[in-house]
PADONU-102035 format. One record per residue (C-alpha): residue number from 0; z, x negated, y. Coordinates in nm, 3 decimals. Each point is the difference from the previous one (the first is absolute). Example, Ala and Ser with C-alpha at 12.3 -4.5 7.8 and 13.67 -1.06 7.14 Angstrom:
BEGIN
NODE  nr      pz      px      py
NODE   0   0.780  -1.230  -0.450
NODE   1  -0.066  -0.137   0.344
***
This chain:
BEGIN
NODE  nr      pz      px      py
NODE   0   1.207   5.273  -2.023
NODE   1  -0.132  -0.200  -0.295
NODE   2  -0.360   0.011  -0.114
NODE   3  -0.164  -0.199  -0.278
NODE   4  -0.377  -0.031   0.003
NODE   5  -0.189  -0.175  -0.279
NODE   6  -0.368  -0.030  -0.080
NODE   7  -0.183  -0.194  -0.268
NODE   8   0.057  -0.102  -0.356
NODE   9   0.343  -0.156   0.052
NODE  10   0.198   0.320   0.057
NODE  11   0.376   0.023   0.016
NODE  12   0.228   0.299   0.029
NODE  13   0.234   0.037   0.295
NODE  14   0.292  -0.093  -0.224
NODE  15  -0.163  -0.338  -0.066
NODE  16   0.076  -0.124   0.350
NODE  17   0.276  -0.262   0.000
NODE  18   0.345   0.100   0.115
NODE  19  -0.024  -0.209   0.317
NODE  20  -0.299   0.206   0.118
NODE  21   0.184   0.325  -0.066
NODE  22   0.306  -0.136   0.181
NODE  23  -0.219  -0.100   0.294
NODE  24  -0.101   0.362   0.047
NODE  25   0.348   0.135  -0.070
NODE  26   0.170  -0.229   0.252
NODE  27  -0.252   0.070   0.276
NODE  28  -0.046   0.378   0.014
NODE  29  -0.253   0.115   0.254
NODE  30  -0.123  -0.354   0.062
NODE  31  -0.178  -0.117  -0.314
NODE  32  -0.274   0.251  -0.064
NODE  33  -0.110  -0.137  -0.333
NODE  34  -0.018  -0.298  -0.231
NODE  35  -0.332  -0.020  -0.181
NODE  36  -0.064  -0.218  -0.301
NODE  37  -0.319  -0.202   0.044
NODE  38  -0.175   0.018  -0.338
NODE  39  -0.220  -0.272  -0.144
NODE  40  -0.356   0.109  -0.072
NODE  41  -0.216  -0.119  -0.288
NODE  42  -0.299  -0.059   0.229
NODE  43   0.211  -0.228   0.219
NODE  44   0.121  -0.199  -0.297
NODE  45  -0.356  -0.050  -0.122
NODE  46  -0.115  -0.111   0.343
NODE  47   0.280  -0.255   0.025
NODE  48  -0.054  -0.110  -0.363
NODE  49   0.358   0.092  -0.084
NODE  50   0.184   0.204  -0.259
NODE  51   0.331   0.180   0.004
NODE  52   0.153  -0.311  -0.159
NODE  53  -0.064  -0.183   0.329
NODE  54   0.210   0.248   0.197
NODE  55   0.370  -0.053   0.046
NODE  56   0.053   0.182   0.330
NODE  57  -0.003   0.363   0.112
NODE  58  -0.103   0.122   0.346
NODE  59   0.114   0.303   0.195
NODE  60  -0.107   0.167   0.322
NODE  61   0.286   0.112   0.222
NODE  62  -0.046   0.250   0.284
NODE  63   0.262  -0.007   0.272
NODE  64   0.029   0.253   0.279
NODE  65  -0.009  -0.156   0.347
NODE  66   0.013   0.155   0.346
NODE  67  -0.304  -0.059   0.216
NODE  68   0.244  -0.110   0.272
NODE  69   0.333  -0.137  -0.116
NODE  70   0.160   0.110   0.325
NODE  71  -0.085   0.355  -0.112
NODE  72   0.120   0.004  -0.364
NODE  73  -0.042   0.377  -0.027
NODE  74  -0.357  -0.006   0.130
NODE  75  -0.329  -0.038  -0.184
NODE  76   0.025  -0.185  -0.332
NODE  77  -0.244  -0.193  -0.214
NODE  78   0.018  -0.167  -0.342
NODE  79   0.012  -0.381  -0.002
NODE  80  -0.143  -0.148  -0.320
NODE  81   0.136  -0.305  -0.179
NODE  82  -0.075  -0.146  -0.338
NODE  83   0.272  -0.152  -0.213
NODE  84  -0.065  -0.215  -0.306
NODE  85   0.276  -0.096  -0.244
NODE  86   0.007  -0.226  -0.305
NODE  87   0.047   0.203  -0.315
NODE  88   0.265  -0.228  -0.153
NODE  89   0.195  -0.074   0.318
NODE  90   0.277   0.219   0.141
NODE  91  -0.147   0.116   0.335
NODE  92   0.344   0.097   0.130
NODE  93   0.115  -0.363   0.012
NODE  94  -0.333  -0.177   0.056
NODE  95  -0.116  -0.166   0.320
NODE  96  -0.204   0.237   0.216
NODE  97  -0.304  -0.142   0.177
NODE  98  -0.157   0.212   0.269
NODE  99  -0.354  -0.098   0.090
NODE 100  -0.137   0.162   0.316
NODE 101  -0.376  -0.004   0.035
NODE 102   0.000   0.153   0.347
NODE 103  -0.278   0.245  -0.079
NODE 104  -0.087   0.248  -0.276
NODE 105   0.094  -0.077  -0.358
NODE 106  -0.255  -0.248  -0.135
NODE 107  -0.311   0.137  -0.165
NODE 108   0.076  -0.230  -0.293
NODE 109   0.227   0.257  -0.157
NODE 110  -0.292   0.243  -0.026
NODE 111  -0.219  -0.253  -0.176
NODE 112   0.232  -0.182  -0.238
NODE 113   0.293   0.102  -0.218
NODE 114   0.304   0.108   0.195
NODE 115   0.191  -0.303  -0.122
NODE 116  -0.201  -0.200   0.254
NODE 117   0.282   0.033   0.251
NODE 118   0.221  -0.232  -0.204
NODE 119  -0.261  -0.221  -0.161
NODE 120  -0.298  -0.010   0.231
NODE 121   0.145  -0.003   0.350
NODE 122  -0.013  -0.374   0.054
NODE 123   0.140  -0.143   0.211
NODE 124   0.185   0.316   0.092
NODE 125   0.160   0.023  -0.343
NODE 126   0.116  -0.359  -0.041
NODE 127   0.360   0.078   0.092
NODE 128   0.029   0.284  -0.250
NODE 129  -0.167  -0.218  -0.262
NODE 130   0.256  -0.274   0.056
NODE 131   0.299   0.231  -0.039
NODE 132  -0.146   0.276  -0.220
NODE 133   0.093   0.260   0.255
NODE 134  -0.119   0.337   0.124
NODE 135  -0.315  -0.002   0.215
NODE 136  -0.006   0.257   0.281
NODE 137  -0.314   0.047   0.210
NODE 138   0.037   0.258   0.282
NODE 139  -0.298   0.140   0.187
NODE 140   0.003  -0.038   0.378
NODE 141   0.032   0.317   0.205
NODE 142  -0.321   0.160   0.128
NODE 143  -0.206  -0.168  -0.272
NODE 144  -0.173   0.186  -0.283
NODE 145   0.234   0.262  -0.151
NODE 146   0.320  -0.107   0.178
NODE 147  -0.090   0.189   0.313
NODE 148   0.061   0.330   0.176
NODE 149  -0.295   0.232   0.034
NODE 150  -0.225  -0.106   0.288
NODE 151   0.222  -0.300   0.060
NODE 152  -0.246  -0.146   0.250
NODE 153   0.092   0.271   0.250
NODE 154   0.336  -0.173   0.064
NODE 155  -0.072  -0.370  -0.018
NODE 156   0.326  -0.088   0.174
NODE 157   0.179   0.080  -0.328
NODE 158  -0.187  -0.286  -0.169
NODE 159   0.241  -0.275   0.097
NODE 160   0.178  -0.288  -0.170
NODE 161   0.339   0.149   0.077
NODE 162  -0.088   0.336  -0.154
NODE 163  -0.140  -0.180  -0.306
NODE 164   0.317  -0.211  -0.028
NODE 165   0.204   0.320  -0.003
NODE 166  -0.226   0.139  -0.275
NODE 167   0.062  -0.306  -0.216
NODE 168   0.372  -0.005   0.076
NODE 169   0.038   0.359  -0.115
NODE 170  -0.193  -0.077  -0.318
NODE 171   0.209  -0.309  -0.077
NODE 172   0.327   0.182   0.063
NODE 173  -0.102   0.267  -0.248
NODE 174  -0.107  -0.253  -0.264
NODE 175   0.320  -0.197   0.041
NODE 176   0.196   0.298  -0.130
NODE 177  -0.132  -0.088  -0.345
NODE 178  -0.133  -0.357   0.031
NODE 179   0.300  -0.229   0.035
NODE 180  -0.171  -0.341  -0.014
NODE 181  -0.080  -0.226   0.295
NODE 182  -0.294   0.063   0.230
NODE 183  -0.286  -0.209   0.137
NODE 184  -0.231   0.148   0.263
NODE 185  -0.341  -0.166   0.017
NODE 186  -0.349   0.080   0.120
NODE 187  -0.333  -0.159   0.076
NODE 188  -0.191  -0.031   0.329
NODE 189   0.073   0.325   0.192
NODE 190   0.248   0.075  -0.279
NODE 191   0.160  -0.338   0.067
NODE 192   0.051   0.107   0.359
NODE 193   0.153   0.323  -0.130
NODE 194   0.233  -0.193  -0.231
NODE 195   0.133  -0.205   0.291
NODE 196   0.028   0.309   0.219
NODE 197   0.204   0.166  -0.275
NODE 198   0.244  -0.287   0.051
NODE 199  -0.015   0.057   0.376
NODE 200   0.091   0.369  -0.031
NODE 201   0.203   0.004  -0.325
NODE 202   0.117  -0.347  -0.110
NODE 203   0.238   0.169  -0.246
NODE 204  -0.293   0.131  -0.205
NODE 205  -0.050  -0.322  -0.197
NODE 206   0.168  -0.318  -0.117
NODE 207  -0.306  -0.208   0.098
NODE 208  -0.325   0.056   0.189
NODE 209  -0.329  -0.169  -0.095
NODE 210  -0.291   0.060   0.242
NODE 211  -0.328  -0.134  -0.140
NODE 212  -0.289  -0.117   0.228
NODE 213   0.129   0.213   0.288
NODE 214  -0.144  -0.053   0.351
NODE 215   0.216   0.065   0.304
NODE 216  -0.156   0.066   0.340
NODE 217   0.149   0.076   0.339
NODE 218  -0.333   0.096   0.153
NODE 219  -0.326   0.170  -0.093
NODE 220  -0.185  -0.312   0.115
NODE 221   0.150  -0.264  -0.228
NODE 222  -0.239  -0.289  -0.072
NODE 223   0.229  -0.213  -0.218
NODE 224  -0.172   0.124  -0.315
NODE 225  -0.342  -0.097   0.135
NODE 226   0.119  -0.350   0.087
NODE 227   0.153  -0.044  -0.344
NODE 228  -0.311   0.146  -0.164
NODE 229  -0.232  -0.250   0.164
NODE 230   0.220  -0.310  -0.049
NODE 231   0.200   0.042  -0.322
NODE 232  -0.067   0.081  -0.365
NODE 233  -0.305  -0.050  -0.223
NODE 234  -0.156  -0.336   0.086
NODE 235  -0.190  -0.125   0.303
NODE 236  -0.342   0.036  -0.165
NODE 237   0.047   0.372  -0.059
NODE 238   0.164   0.063   0.336
NODE 239  -0.298  -0.166   0.168
NODE 240  -0.234   0.212  -0.212
NODE 241   0.185   0.314   0.112
NODE 242  -0.028  -0.097   0.366
NODE 243  -0.370  -0.060  -0.048
NODE 244  -0.043   0.351  -0.139
NODE 245   0.195   0.156   0.286
NODE 246  -0.207  -0.183   0.259
NODE 247  -0.321   0.099  -0.179
NODE 248   0.093   0.368   0.023
NODE 249   0.002  -0.036   0.379
NODE 250  -0.266  -0.263   0.067
NODE 251  -0.254   0.191  -0.215
NODE 252   0.122   0.348   0.077
NODE 253  -0.341   0.113   0.128
NODE 254  -0.145  -0.065  -0.345
NODE 255   0.295   0.093  -0.223
NODE 256   0.111   0.320   0.172
NODE 257  -0.319   0.204  -0.075
NODE 258   0.037  -0.085  -0.369
NODE 259   0.370   0.085   0.004
NODE 260  -0.084   0.327   0.179
NODE 261  -0.256   0.088  -0.268
NODE 262   0.256  -0.053  -0.274
NODE 263   0.262   0.205   0.185
NODE 264  -0.235   0.291   0.054
NODE 265  -0.114  -0.010  -0.363
NODE 266   0.362   0.028  -0.112
NODE 267   0.058   0.279   0.255
NODE 268   0.236  -0.180   0.238
NODE 269   0.053   0.193   0.326
NODE 270  -0.299  -0.107   0.210
NODE 271   0.196   0.009   0.326
NODE 272   0.250  -0.256  -0.132
NODE 273  -0.228  -0.255  -0.166
NODE 274  -0.020  -0.226   0.307
NODE 275   0.377  -0.007   0.041
NODE 276   0.038  -0.065  -0.374
NODE 277  -0.214  -0.309   0.039
NODE 278   0.189  -0.116   0.309
NODE 279   0.335   0.031  -0.173
NODE 280  -0.087  -0.102  -0.355
NODE 281  -0.199  -0.313   0.078
NODE 282   0.282  -0.205   0.159
NODE 283   0.238   0.147  -0.257
NODE 284  -0.220  -0.091  -0.299
NODE 285   0.185  -0.179  -0.276
NODE 286   0.348   0.063   0.143
NODE 287   0.134   0.217  -0.284
NODE 288  -0.200  -0.188  -0.261
NODE 289   0.154  -0.326   0.115
NODE 290   0.341   0.158  -0.048
NODE 291  -0.071   0.083  -0.362
NODE 292  -0.220  -0.292  -0.105
NODE 293   0.049  -0.358  -0.105
NODE 294  -0.231  -0.298   0.003
NODE 295  -0.100   0.039  -0.365
NODE 296  -0.078   0.370   0.043
NODE 297  -0.209  -0.063   0.309
NODE 298  -0.196  -0.277  -0.172
NODE 299  -0.076   0.237  -0.289
NODE 300  -0.118   0.268   0.245
NODE 301  -0.238  -0.242   0.172
NODE 302  -0.143  -0.109  -0.336
NODE 303  -0.050   0.367  -0.088
NODE 304  -0.186   0.051   0.329
NODE 305  -0.231  -0.292  -0.072
NODE 306  -0.090   0.147  -0.338
NODE 307  -0.070   0.345   0.147
NODE 308  -0.216  -0.142   0.279
NODE 309  -0.201  -0.208  -0.246
NODE 310  -0.052   0.304  -0.223
NODE 311  -0.143   0.207   0.286
NODE 312  -0.200  -0.286   0.156
NODE 313   0.213  -0.031   0.314
NODE 314  -0.026  -0.359   0.115
NODE 315   0.300  -0.035   0.230
NODE 316   0.275   0.182   0.190
NODE 317  -0.242   0.192   0.222
NODE 318   0.058   0.298   0.230
NODE 319  -0.019   0.248  -0.288
NODE 320   0.265  -0.190  -0.195
NODE 321   0.234  -0.003   0.300
NODE 322  -0.049   0.375   0.054
NODE 323   0.084   0.064  -0.367
NODE 324   0.310  -0.219   0.018
NODE 325   0.120   0.177   0.312
NODE 326  -0.042   0.357  -0.126
NODE 327   0.199  -0.094  -0.312
NODE 328   0.243  -0.217   0.200
NODE 329  -0.001  -0.248  -0.286
NODE 330  -0.120  -0.350  -0.076
NODE 331  -0.086   0.111  -0.353
NODE 332  -0.321   0.203   0.006
NODE 333   0.073   0.225  -0.298
NODE 334  -0.242   0.273   0.113
NODE 335  -0.269  -0.239   0.120
NODE 336  -0.286   0.153  -0.200
NODE 337   0.076   0.353   0.122
NODE 338   0.032  -0.102   0.365
NODE 339  -0.309  -0.218  -0.015
NODE 340  -0.202   0.289  -0.144
NODE 341   0.100   0.215   0.296
NODE 342  -0.099  -0.266   0.254
NODE 343  -0.333  -0.070  -0.168
NODE 344  -0.078   0.369  -0.028
NODE 345  -0.099  -0.050  -0.361
NODE 346   0.189   0.308  -0.114
NODE 347  -0.055   0.267   0.261
NODE 348   0.169   0.257  -0.221
NODE 349   0.281  -0.231  -0.097
NODE 350   0.335   0.178  -0.030
NODE 351   0.293  -0.238   0.060
NODE 352   0.275  -0.017  -0.258
NODE 353   0.309   0.180   0.119
NODE 354   0.349  -0.093  -0.107
NODE 355   0.151   0.302  -0.174
NODE 356   0.289   0.174   0.164
NODE 357   0.330  -0.121  -0.144
NODE 358   0.122   0.205  -0.290
NODE 359   0.230   0.265   0.135
NODE 360   0.353   0.044  -0.119
NODE 361   0.029   0.140  -0.348
NODE 362   0.315   0.185   0.085
NODE 363   0.052   0.236   0.293
NODE 364   0.158  -0.184   0.295
NODE 365   0.285   0.155   0.193
NODE 366  -0.056   0.057   0.369
NODE 367  -0.354   0.005   0.136
NODE 368  -0.275   0.070  -0.250
NODE 369  -0.304  -0.220  -0.042
NODE 370  -0.217   0.261   0.169
NODE 371   0.235   0.014   0.297
NODE 372   0.014  -0.378   0.028
NODE 373  -0.369  -0.079  -0.027
NODE 374  -0.111   0.314   0.181
NODE 375   0.237   0.003   0.297
NODE 376   0.016  -0.368   0.088
NODE 377  -0.232   0.008   0.299
NODE 378   0.055  -0.360   0.115
NODE 379   0.031  -0.179  -0.333
NODE 380   0.378  -0.035   0.001
NODE 381   0.012  -0.171  -0.337
NODE 382  -0.213  -0.282   0.137
NODE 383   0.102   0.007   0.365
NODE 384   0.378   0.047  -0.011
NODE 385   0.051  -0.372   0.041
NODE 386  -0.230   0.001   0.302
NODE 387   0.237   0.236   0.176
NODE 388   0.313  -0.194  -0.094
NODE 389  -0.155  -0.331   0.100
NODE 390  -0.091   0.133   0.342
NODE 391   0.339   0.153   0.078
NODE 392   0.263  -0.218  -0.172
NODE 393  -0.116  -0.256  -0.261
NODE 394  -0.245  -0.194   0.216
NODE 395  -0.335  -0.133  -0.110
NODE 396  -0.212  -0.311  -0.023
NODE 397  -0.296  -0.070   0.224
NODE 398  -0.305  -0.223  -0.034
NODE 399  -0.112  -0.192   0.308
NODE 400  -0.376   0.015   0.001
NODE 401  -0.058  -0.311   0.214
NODE 402   0.212  -0.213  -0.231
NODE 403  -0.215   0.097  -0.297
NODE 404  -0.356  -0.011   0.128
NODE 405   0.018  -0.229   0.302
NODE 406  -0.199   0.017   0.320
NODE 407  -0.334   0.026  -0.180
NODE 408   0.063   0.363  -0.098
NODE 409  -0.262   0.260   0.080
NODE 410   0.073   0.125   0.355
NODE 411  -0.020   0.369  -0.088
NODE 412   0.239  -0.048  -0.288
NODE 413   0.248  -0.193   0.211
NODE 414   0.008   0.264   0.271
NODE 415   0.041   0.287  -0.246
NODE 416   0.276  -0.173  -0.193
NODE 417   0.198  -0.089   0.312
NODE 418   0.018   0.369   0.089
NODE 419   0.219   0.046  -0.305
NODE 420   0.198  -0.325  -0.007
NODE 421   0.362   0.082  -0.080
NODE 422  -0.029   0.184  -0.327
NODE 423  -0.282  -0.034  -0.248
NODE 424   0.047   0.350  -0.143
NODE 425  -0.077   0.163   0.335
NODE 426  -0.369  -0.057  -0.076
NODE 427  -0.019   0.261  -0.270
NODE 428   0.321   0.196   0.036
NODE 429   0.041   0.091   0.369
NODE 430   0.234   0.284  -0.099
NODE 431   0.295  -0.241   0.017
NODE 432  -0.118  -0.213   0.290
NODE 433   0.226   0.146   0.270
NODE 434   0.328   0.019  -0.193
NODE 435   0.261  -0.219   0.174
NODE 436   0.167  -0.280  -0.195
NODE 437   0.379  -0.024  -0.016
NODE 438   0.136  -0.343  -0.096
NODE 439   0.358   0.113  -0.064
NODE 440  -0.054   0.024  -0.377
NODE 441  -0.104  -0.366  -0.012
NODE 442   0.311  -0.098   0.194
NODE 443   0.219   0.196  -0.239
NODE 444  -0.165  -0.163  -0.302
NODE 445   0.040  -0.358   0.121
NODE 446   0.352   0.052   0.138
NODE 447   0.135   0.154  -0.319
NODE 448  -0.173  -0.273  -0.202
NODE 449   0.159  -0.276   0.203
NODE 450   0.343   0.163  -0.046
NODE 451  -0.047   0.103  -0.363
NODE 452   0.293  -0.014  -0.239
NODE 453  -0.212   0.097  -0.303
NODE 454  -0.249  -0.248  -0.154
NODE 455  -0.355   0.035   0.133
NODE 456  -0.280  -0.195  -0.168
NODE 457  -0.338  -0.015   0.175
NODE 458  -0.292  -0.100  -0.225
NODE 459  -0.344  -0.095   0.138
NODE 460  -0.318  -0.165  -0.129
NODE 461  -0.136  -0.308   0.173
NODE 462  -0.361   0.121  -0.036
NODE 463   0.077   0.345   0.143
NODE 464  -0.101   0.066   0.366
NODE 465   0.295   0.239   0.025
NODE 466   0.231  -0.302  -0.028
NODE 467  -0.098  -0.079   0.357
NODE 468   0.213   0.299   0.101
NODE 469   0.292  -0.084  -0.230
NODE 470   0.357   0.054   0.113
NODE 471   0.063  -0.272   0.257
NODE 472   0.221  -0.294  -0.093
NODE 473   0.244   0.072   0.282
NODE 474   0.117   0.312  -0.189
NODE 475   0.039  -0.181  -0.335
NODE 476   0.353  -0.136  -0.031
NODE 477  -0.075  -0.205  -0.312
NODE 478   0.303   0.117  -0.197
NODE 479  -0.012   0.364  -0.102
NODE 480  -0.333   0.050   0.180
NODE 481  -0.284  -0.229  -0.111
NODE 482  -0.379  -0.014   0.027
NODE 483  -0.225  -0.146  -0.270
NODE 484  -0.370  -0.078   0.052
NODE 485  -0.153  -0.065  -0.341
NODE 486  -0.303  -0.229  -0.024
NODE 487  -0.321   0.122  -0.165
NODE 488   0.125   0.359   0.038
NODE 489  -0.153   0.281   0.200
NODE 490   0.084   0.365   0.082
NODE 491   0.127   0.038  -0.356
NODE 492   0.255  -0.281   0.025
NODE 493   0.295   0.006  -0.238
NODE 494   0.254  -0.240  -0.149
NODE 495  -0.129   0.052  -0.355
NODE 496  -0.305  -0.203   0.104
NODE 497   0.201  -0.325   0.001
NODE 498  -0.261  -0.163   0.226
NODE 499   0.292  -0.185   0.157
NODE 500   0.262  -0.012  -0.272
NODE 501   0.280  -0.117   0.229
NODE 502  -0.054   0.286   0.244
NODE 503  -0.043   0.257  -0.275
NODE 504   0.315  -0.118  -0.174
NODE 505   0.185   0.023   0.331
NODE 506  -0.109   0.365   0.024
NODE 507   0.117   0.061  -0.357
NODE 508   0.334  -0.165   0.076
NODE 509   0.058   0.226   0.300
NODE 510  -0.080   0.305  -0.210
NODE 511   0.216  -0.118  -0.291
NODE 512   0.294  -0.045   0.237
NODE 513  -0.025   0.372   0.071
NODE 514  -0.118   0.151  -0.329
NODE 515   0.138  -0.242  -0.257
NODE 516  -0.186  -0.190  -0.272
NODE 517  -0.350   0.128  -0.085
NODE 518  -0.023   0.237  -0.294
NODE 519  -0.374  -0.039  -0.056
NODE 520  -0.267  -0.257   0.062
NODE 521  -0.280   0.033   0.251
NODE 522  -0.271  -0.094  -0.249
NODE 523  -0.075  -0.177  -0.325
NODE 524  -0.249  -0.283   0.049
NODE 525  -0.156  -0.289  -0.188
NODE 526  -0.269  -0.041  -0.262
NODE 527   0.197   0.196  -0.257
NODE 528   0.060   0.304   0.220
NODE 529  -0.166   0.331  -0.071
NODE 530  -0.321   0.074   0.191
NODE 531   0.148   0.275   0.213
NODE 532   0.324  -0.180   0.077
NODE 533   0.249   0.193   0.204
NODE 534   0.364   0.099   0.013
NODE 535   0.218  -0.101  -0.292
NODE 536   0.354   0.107  -0.085
NODE 537   0.270  -0.243  -0.103
NODE 538   0.163   0.090  -0.333
NODE 539   0.270  -0.165  -0.210
NODE 540  -0.060  -0.013  -0.375
NODE 541   0.195  -0.206  -0.255
NODE 542   0.169  -0.191   0.279
NODE 543  -0.327  -0.106   0.164
NODE 544  -0.165   0.114   0.322
NODE 545  -0.359   0.125  -0.025
NODE 546  -0.256   0.174   0.219
NODE 547  -0.135   0.332  -0.125
NODE 548  -0.349   0.069   0.135
NODE 549  -0.244   0.266  -0.126
NODE 550   0.200   0.032  -0.321
NODE 551  -0.014  -0.375  -0.077
NODE 552   0.265  -0.270   0.031
NODE 553  -0.037  -0.321   0.203
NODE 554   0.222  -0.297   0.071
NODE 555   0.130  -0.048   0.354
NODE 556  -0.297  -0.235   0.053
NODE 557  -0.250   0.266  -0.100
NODE 558  -0.066  -0.128  -0.351
NODE 559  -0.070   0.273  -0.259
NODE 560   0.252   0.035  -0.279
NODE 561  -0.115   0.108  -0.343
***
């Protein structure tokens, strides 16, 4: 069955679909439910300060029927979503195909920016496709958002890495009937784990595998990330500052907790969970922010804080300031004035600002409807699916309380925390606490990596706590399997950064050995580059090689050409 659904000002008729999309449906009867053109909306262009002249890609949404259990192919089905972005002037049938697995729902970015964002705004996830001007394929992970059976949470055992690998394998096999170029399977963080596990279950699916910033655990009590977090990355001054904050949360808990509780109750947090929130969030404070920050960004945040405190006559980092930082889980106190007003009781009728719900899909999804998804998900599957997988097969990191706060911690705190030592998430999500962990998936991943015949390139950031749980050196053979830790990079590490040119060029060389010489450039830089520099296309005119970017020509060094 073939269905075309279009909304908005950029409307095309069914006949306007390219032949490859029609062939995709024709060659996969009963499997591909629909191929939907993703239109570009005027409001999105205005928001991104772009025009149609800036767009040289087209995006599609593909829905692929999958069985809930692959061992029961005739059983219950659901529609797996995937986006696919192609360059308008490149033959998609022969182009390199980069799969990027996020490991969760499709990113919200596509609801907020033009649909071309998958090819042009998915850094670092899109750096491979930018290098080779290929097709960018982003599949949604099963049981997340719209790629889920109805009431999927009633059979959690079907949310497994093996079932997901079979989903992706089926999708790739269908696409390969029309897309004849080479394949790279990549992914970031949990998606990086999924990319490597795709190799473990189906090494024939790709010509190379590129897991980005992927942690690998063989327990739910792994402390390697904590050790790395407290000893590596940033600089010593900021690490010491972080430790001081963590110890303050415990040493002054009697003073800070009532203020934190007041904020939580004002913002309607579940009253019964506020204490456990504090116990879990305080030693965890700054963990994710460290992963996505750098020294310059942190320095700017601290300067911002100083300005805000001066403006509202707050003399130092007092208990109120710490409570505000903790509820926002951020060094940068963006909402300082609002939170301070609540604590001071100045605005008794103050109504907190609420982030709007994400804009819903502007075309009708196949499979579960939005009402079914948001109305039936009784345990928050879209947020908690990873919690289940981490407890049963992927493993998880743990934070050792004593290592963070030392012996001077408040006695009541110490006793309460130790009741839950083993998995931080058990504080506020006891639903998954008693699921048994099975380490066989980890063993399969490392064994197939060590014996890999296909190239596998692991990319990590030196400033990223997750690098503490990187694939261990004993499974890296150094020839077709290599690991790169890039300095001054975090949880968004990528070779286009060139923070270590030798390492980044080594990554490029491994990719070029598989996919041939690059067809595009990763970026145009330099004083003469356009303000919104991005992907350029190499063109040959009058015997000379140029870069075409946003309708203008540049030399190979990024110099504009009249």
